[in-house]
Biopython code that builds the backbone (N, CA, C, O; Angstrom):
import numpy as np
from Bio.PDB.StructureBuilder import StructureBuilder

atoms = [
    (1, "MET", "N", (0.941, -0.914, 0.448)),
    (1, "MET", "CA", (0.153, -0.038, 0.034)),
    (1, "MET", "C", (1.221, 0.905, 0.091)),
    (1, "MET", "O", (2.226, 0.993, 0.796)),
    (2, "LYS", "N", (0.618, 1.760, -1.072)),
    (2, "LYS", "CA", (1.308, 3.255, -1.018)),
    (2, "LYS", "C", (0.908, 4.033, -0.333)),
    (2, "LYS", "O", (-0.302, 3.899, -0.150)),
    (3, "SER", "N", (1.505, 5.128, 0.357)),
    (3, "SER", "CA", (1.502, 6.378, 1.388)),
    (3, "SER", "C", (0.390, 7.426, 0.651)),
    (3, "SER", "O", (0.164, 7.162, -0.530)),
    (4, "LYS", "N", (-0.217, 8.409, 1.141)),
    (4, "LYS", "CA", (-0.922, 9.437, 0.408)),
    (4, "LYS", "C", (-0.047, 10.227, -0.082)),
    (4, "LYS", "O", (-0.441, 10.644, -1.171)),
    (5, "TRP", "N", (1.208, 10.733, 0.279)),
    (5, "TRP", "CA", (2.242, 11.509, -0.561)),
    (5, "TRP", "C", (2.374, 11.266, -1.647)),
    (5, "TRP", "O", (2.654, 12.078, -2.529)),
    (6, "TYR", "N", (2.141, 9.761, -1.811)),
    (6, "TYR", "CA", (2.051, 9.225, -3.872)),
    (6, "TYR", "C", (1.357, 9.223, -4.514)),
    (6, "TYR", "O", (1.467, 9.005, -5.720)),
    (7, "LEU", "N", (-0.082, 9.595, -3.594)),
    (7, "LEU", "CA", (-1.039, 10.271, -4.505)),
    (7, "LEU", "C", (-1.706, 11.904, -4.682)),
    (7, "LEU", "O", (-2.606, 12.414, -5.350)),
    (8, "ILE", "N", (-0.576, 12.425, -3.550)),
    (8, "ILE", "CA", (-0.281, 13.975, -3.488)),
    (8, "ILE", "C", (0.116, 14.550, -4.428)),
    (8, "ILE", "O", (-0.436, 15.451, -5.059)),
    (9, "SER", "N", (1.414, 13.920, -4.638)),
    (9, "SER", "CA", (2.318, 14.209, -5.956)),
    (9, "SER", "C", (2.228, 14.064, -6.804)),
    (9, "SER", "O", (2.797, 14.750, -7.653)),
    (10, "SER", "N", (1.186, 12.736, -7.158)),
    (10, "SER", "CA", (1.165, 12.387, -8.677)),
    (10, "SER", "C", (-0.013, 13.558, -8.865)),
    (10, "SER", "O", (-0.171, 14.079, -9.969)),
    (11, "ILE", "N", (-0.741, 13.896, -7.839)),
    (11, "ILE", "CA", (-1.640, 14.720, -8.428)),
    (11, "ILE", "C", (-1.217, 15.834, -8.630)),
    (11, "ILE", "O", (-1.572, 16.388, -9.670)),
    (12, "PHE", "N", (-0.341, 16.516, -7.725)),
    (12, "PHE", "CA", (1.000, 17.905, -8.411)),
    (12, "PHE", "C", (1.279, 17.948, -9.190)),
    (12, "PHE", "O", (1.083, 18.973, -9.843)),
    (13, "GLN", "N", (2.061, 16.689, -9.807)),
    (13, "GLN", "CA", (2.453, 16.475, -11.083)),
    (13, "GLN", "C", (1.281, 16.976, -12.594)),
    (13, "GLN", "O", (1.380, 17.782, -13.519)),
    (14, "LEU", "N", (0.670, 16.389, -12.331)),
    (14, "LEU", "CA", (-0.524, 16.513, -13.204)),
    (14, "LEU", "C", (-1.272, 17.872, -13.380)),
    (14, "LEU", "O", (-1.891, 18.067, -14.425)),
    (15, "VAL", "N", (-1.234, 18.967, -12.246)),
    (15, "VAL", "CA", (-1.863, 19.998, -12.390)),
    (15, "VAL", "C", (-1.085, 20.763, -12.775)),
    (15, "VAL", "O", (-1.436, 21.612, -13.594)),
    (16, "VAL", "N", (0.636, 20.683, -12.154)),
    (16, "VAL", "CA", (1.863, 21.394, -12.800)),
    (16, "VAL", "C", (1.721, 21.636, -14.151)),
    (16, "VAL", "O", (1.558, 22.718, -14.715)),
    (17, "GLY", "N", (1.811, 20.331, -14.697)),
    (17, "GLY", "CA", (1.787, 20.246, -16.085)),
    (17, "GLY", "C", (0.518, 20.116, -17.120)),
    (17, "GLY", "O", (0.389, 19.805, -18.304)),
    (18, "LEU", "N", (-0.527, 20.599, -15.830)),
    (18, "LEU", "CA", (-1.821, 20.759, -17.330)),
    (18, "LEU", "C", (-1.614, 22.256, -17.331)),
    (18, "LEU", "O", (-1.603, 22.745, -18.461)),
    (19, "LEU", "N", (-1.392, 23.379, -15.985)),
    (19, "LEU", "CA", (-0.371, 24.610, -15.946)),
    (19, "LEU", "C", (0.183, 25.256, -17.024)),
    (19, "LEU", "O", (-0.067, 26.355, -17.518)),
    (20, "ALA", "N", (1.143, 24.221, -17.372)),
    (20, "ALA", "CA", (2.426, 24.662, -17.863)),
    (20, "ALA", "C", (1.297, 24.295, -19.321)),
    (20, "ALA", "O", (0.604, 25.221, -19.745)),
    (21, "ILE", "N", (1.247, 23.469, -19.717)),
    (21, "ILE", "CA", (0.658, 22.755, -21.135)),
    (21, "ILE", "C", (-0.804, 24.163, -21.392)),
    (21, "ILE", "O", (-1.345, 24.190, -22.497)),
    (22, "ILE", "N", (-1.190, 25.013, -20.478)),
    (22, "ILE", "CA", (-2.189, 25.904, -20.934)),
    (22, "ILE", "C", (-1.509, 27.257, -20.616)),
    (22, "ILE", "O", (-2.248, 28.242, -20.635)),
    (23, "ALA", "N", (-0.880, 27.344, -20.477)),
    (23, "ALA", "CA", (0.085, 28.451, -20.505)),
    (23, "ALA", "C", (0.859, 28.950, -21.536)),
    (23, "ALA", "O", (1.056, 30.146, -21.755)),
    (24, "PHE", "N", (1.457, 27.663, -22.404)),
    (24, "PHE", "CA", (1.684, 27.684, -23.397)),
    (24, "PHE", "C", (0.847, 27.745, -24.413)),
    (24, "PHE", "O", (1.315, 27.956, -25.532)),
    (25, "ILE", "N", (-0.127, 27.627, -24.291)),
    (25, "ILE", "CA", (-1.288, 27.263, -25.713)),
    (25, "ILE", "C", (-1.949, 29.304, -25.520)),
    (25, "ILE", "O", (-2.164, 30.152, -26.385)),
    (26, "ILE", "N", (-2.048, 29.346, -24.194)),
    (26, "ILE", "CA", (-2.023, 30.918, -24.281)),
    (26, "ILE", "C", (-1.163, 31.404, -24.729)),
    (26, "ILE", "O", (-1.444, 32.597, -24.846)),
    (27, "LEU", "N", (0.098, 31.144, -25.195)),
    (27, "LEU", "CA", (1.312, 32.378, -25.112)),
    (27, "LEU", "C", (1.317, 32.028, -26.735)),
    (27, "LEU", "O", (1.345, 32.983, -27.511)),
    (28, "ALA", "N", (1.293, 30.756, -27.230)),
    (28, "ALA", "CA", (0.924, 30.643, -29.235)),
    (28, "ALA", "C", (-0.149, 31.326, -29.510)),
    (28, "ALA", "O", (0.000, 32.192, -30.372)),
    (29, "ILE", "N", (-1.347, 31.193, -28.976)),
    (29, "ILE", "CA", (-2.661, 32.436, -29.376)),
    (29, "ILE", "C", (-1.966, 33.432, -29.465)),
    (29, "ILE", "O", (-1.957, 33.792, -30.642)),
    (30, "ASN", "N", (-0.877, 34.612, -28.312)),
    (30, "ASN", "CA", (-1.263, 35.800, -27.998)),
    (30, "ASN", "C", (-0.356, 35.843, -29.382)),
    (30, "ASN", "O", (-0.637, 36.856, -30.024)),
    (31, "GLY", "N", (0.568, 35.097, -29.967)),
    (31, "GLY", "CA", (1.342, 34.890, -31.199)),
    (31, "GLY", "C", (2.676, 35.692, -31.263)),
    (31, "GLY", "O", (3.219, 36.383, -32.126)),
    (32, "GLU", "N", (3.113, 35.144, -29.427)),
    (32, "GLU", "CA", (4.741, 34.744, -29.597)),
    (32, "GLU", "C", (5.380, 33.476, -30.289)),
    (32, "GLU", "O", (4.961, 32.431, -30.788)),
    (33, "ILE", "N", (6.407, 33.987, -30.107)),
    (33, "ILE", "CA", (6.972, 32.281, -30.805)),
    (33, "ILE", "C", (8.109, 31.451, -29.777)),
    (33, "ILE", "O", (9.099, 31.465, -29.046)),
    (34, "MET", "N", (6.673, 30.526, -30.636)),
    (34, "MET", "CA", (7.399, 29.403, -29.287)),
    (34, "MET", "C", (8.334, 28.451, -29.738)),
    (34, "MET", "O", (8.044, 27.431, -29.112)),
    (35, "THR", "N", (9.293, 28.210, -30.471)),
    (35, "THR", "CA", (10.066, 27.144, -31.273)),
    (35, "THR", "C", (11.252, 26.949, -29.916)),
    (35, "THR", "O", (12.256, 26.248, -30.049)),
    (36, "LYS", "N", (10.980, 27.566, -28.856)),
    (36, "LYS", "CA", (12.059, 28.280, -27.968)),
    (36, "LYS", "C", (11.563, 27.139, -26.874)),
    (36, "LYS", "O", (12.378, 26.445, -26.266)),
    (37, "TRP", "N", (10.584, 27.063, -26.753)),
    (37, "TRP", "CA", (9.665, 26.451, -25.127)),
    (37, "TRP", "C", (9.172, 25.045, -25.798)),
    (37, "TRP", "O", (8.247, 24.660, -25.083)),
    (38, "ILE", "N", (9.345, 24.271, -26.674)),
    (38, "ILE", "CA", (8.925, 23.177, -27.185)),
    (38, "ILE", "C", (9.323, 22.076, -26.259)),
    (38, "ILE", "O", (8.456, 21.230, -26.041)),
    (39, "ILE", "N", (10.694, 21.913, -25.569)),
    (39, "ILE", "CA", (11.097, 21.401, -24.553)),
    (39, "ILE", "C", (10.401, 21.264, -23.548)),
    (39, "ILE", "O", (10.050, 20.193, -23.055)),
    (40, "THR", "N", (9.973, 23.114, -22.902)),
    (40, "THR", "CA", (9.562, 22.578, -21.612)),
    (40, "THR", "C", (7.473, 22.059, -22.189)),
    (40, "THR", "O", (6.717, 22.156, -21.223)),
    (41, "LEU", "N", (7.097, 21.819, -22.897)),
    (41, "LEU", "CA", (5.867, 21.397, -23.419)),
    (41, "LEU", "C", (6.312, 19.982, -23.978)),
    (41, "LEU", "O", (5.457, 19.941, -24.862)),
    (42, "LEU", "N", (6.850, 19.056, -24.097)),
    (42, "LEU", "CA", (7.371, 18.471, -23.514)),
    (42, "LEU", "C", (6.873, 17.279, -22.482)),
    (42, "LEU", "O", (6.151, 16.289, -22.359)),
    (43, "LEU", "N", (8.068, 18.376, -21.673)),
    (43, "LEU", "CA", (8.437, 18.121, -20.432)),
    (43, "LEU", "C", (7.036, 18.657, -19.780)),
    (43, "LEU", "O", (6.780, 17.789, -18.946)),
    (44, "ALA", "N", (6.126, 19.515, -19.734)),
    (44, "ALA", "CA", (4.579, 18.916, -19.023)),
    (44, "ALA", "C", (4.329, 18.039, -19.213)),
    (44, "ALA", "O", (4.312, 17.237, -18.279)),
    (45, "ILE", "N", (3.931, 17.564, -20.682)),
    (45, "ILE", "CA", (3.392, 16.476, -20.888)),
    (45, "ILE", "C", (3.794, 15.314, -19.965)),
    (45, "ILE", "O", (3.151, 14.548, -19.248)),
    (46, "ALA", "N", (5.122, 15.472, -20.255)),
    (46, "ALA", "CA", (5.575, 14.171, -19.507)),
    (46, "ALA", "C", (5.250, 14.396, -17.793)),
    (46, "ALA", "O", (5.611, 13.706, -16.839)),
    (47, "PHE", "N", (4.791, 15.089, -17.820)),
    (47, "PHE", "CA", (4.749, 15.470, -16.125)),
    (47, "PHE", "C", (3.266, 15.237, -16.221)),
    (47, "PHE", "O", (2.991, 14.806, -15.101)),
    (48, "VAL", "N", (2.064, 15.279, -16.978)),
    (48, "VAL", "CA", (0.595, 14.970, -16.873)),
    (48, "VAL", "C", (0.839, 13.344, -17.090)),
    (48, "VAL", "O", (0.243, 12.588, -16.322)),
    (49, "ILE", "N", (1.752, 12.753, -18.179)),
    (49, "ILE", "CA", (1.500, 11.631, -18.199)),
    (49, "ILE", "C", (1.816, 10.965, -17.192)),
    (49, "ILE", "O", (1.105, 10.042, -16.796)),
    (50, "LEU", "N", (3.195, 11.394, -16.466)),
    (50, "LEU", "CA", (3.461, 10.646, -14.905)),
    (50, "LEU", "C", (2.218, 10.676, -13.912)),
    (50, "LEU", "O", (1.536, 9.733, -13.514)),
    (51, "GLY", "N", (2.108, 12.230, -13.588)),
    (51, "GLY", "CA", (0.619, 12.211, -12.892)),
    (51, "GLY", "C", (0.037, 11.100, -12.816)),
    (51, "GLY", "O", (0.066, 10.368, -11.827)),
    (52, "ILE", "N", (-0.776, 10.792, -14.273)),
    (52, "ILE", "CA", (-1.762, 10.120, -14.306)),
    (52, "ILE", "C", (-1.803, 8.453, -14.015)),
    (52, "ILE", "O", (-2.768, 7.785, -13.644)),
    (53, "ILE", "N", (-0.378, 8.001, -14.321)),
    (53, "ILE", "CA", (0.205, 6.877, -13.957)),
    (53, "ILE", "C", (-0.171, 6.460, -12.605)),
    (53, "ILE", "O", (-0.764, 5.449, -12.227)),
    (54, "GLY", "N", (0.404, 7.669, -11.820)),
    (54, "GLY", "CA", (1.098, 7.244, -10.635)),
    (54, "GLY", "C", (-0.664, 7.350, -10.444)),
    (54, "GLY", "O", (-1.203, 6.277, -10.716)),
    (55, "ILE", "N", (-1.336, 8.118, -10.154)),
    (55, "ILE", "CA", (-2.477, 8.144, -10.165)),
    (55, "ILE", "C", (-4.053, 7.196, -10.262)),
    (55, "ILE", "O", (-5.188, 7.362, -9.816)),
    (56, "ILE", "N", (-3.570, 6.466, -10.852)),
    (56, "ILE", "CA", (-4.110, 4.962, -11.640)),
    (56, "ILE", "C", (-3.218, 3.948, -10.443)),
    (56, "ILE", "O", (-3.812, 3.119, -9.753)),
    (57, "ASP", "N", (-2.287, 4.095, -10.385)),
    (57, "ASP", "CA", (-1.148, 3.078, -9.962)),
    (57, "ASP", "C", (-1.766, 3.215, -8.685)),
    (57, "ASP", "O", (-2.448, 2.274, -8.279)),
    (58, "TYR", "N", (-1.629, 4.303, -7.943)),
    (58, "TYR", "CA", (-2.359, 4.552, -6.210)),
    (58, "TYR", "C", (-3.748, 3.059, -6.321)),
    (58, "TYR", "O", (-3.928, 1.862, -6.098)),
    (59, "LYS", "N", (-4.491, 4.504, -6.913)),
    (59, "LYS", "CA", (-5.654, 3.515, -7.037)),
    (59, "LYS", "C", (-5.808, 2.012, -7.178)),
    (59, "LYS", "O", (-6.768, 1.511, -6.593)),
    (60, "SER", "N", (-4.809, 1.036, -8.036)),
    (60, "SER", "CA", (-5.053, 0.465, -8.448)),
    (60, "SER", "C", (-4.688, -0.222, -7.198)),
    (60, "SER", "O", (-5.562, -0.997, -6.811)),
    (61, "GLN", "N", (-3.496, -0.140, -6.363)),
    (61, "GLN", "CA", (-2.893, -0.646, -5.471)),
    (61, "GLN", "C", (-4.162, -0.965, -4.040)),
    (61, "GLN", "O", (-4.202, -1.857, -3.193)),
    (62, "ASN", "N", (-5.282, 0.508, -4.373)),
    (62, "ASN", "CA", (-5.232, 0.745, -2.829)),
    (62, "ASN", "C", (-6.784, 0.655, -3.412)),
    (62, "ASN", "O", (-7.234, 1.759, -3.720)),
    (63, "LYS", "N", (-7.618, -0.390, -3.604)),
    (63, "LYS", "CA", (-8.824, -0.855, -3.768)),
    (63, "LYS", "C", (-9.530, -1.821, -2.165)),
    (63, "LYS", "O", (-10.660, -2.311, -2.187)),
]
sb = StructureBuilder()
sb.init_structure("model")
sb.init_model(0)
sb.init_chain("A")
sb.init_seg("    ")
for serial, (resi, resn, name, xyz) in enumerate(atoms, 1):
    if name == "N":
        sb.init_residue(resn, " ", resi, " ")
    sb.init_atom(name, np.array(xyz, "f"), 0.0, 1.0, " ", f" {name:<3s}", serial, name[0])
structure = sb.get_structure()
């Protein structure tokens, strides 16, 4: 059984990743040149994926 901190950190990763993706989209819509921020977008997507995997893992082990 994993601790609650594992779930909290996974939720935090998910929220931070989603906020970074939203910020990227808002800046891109406003006409900002975003080529230098592509790596940041990829890291944000990775954060979202890791957050989702962590939440699913926590839920599956704590049935």
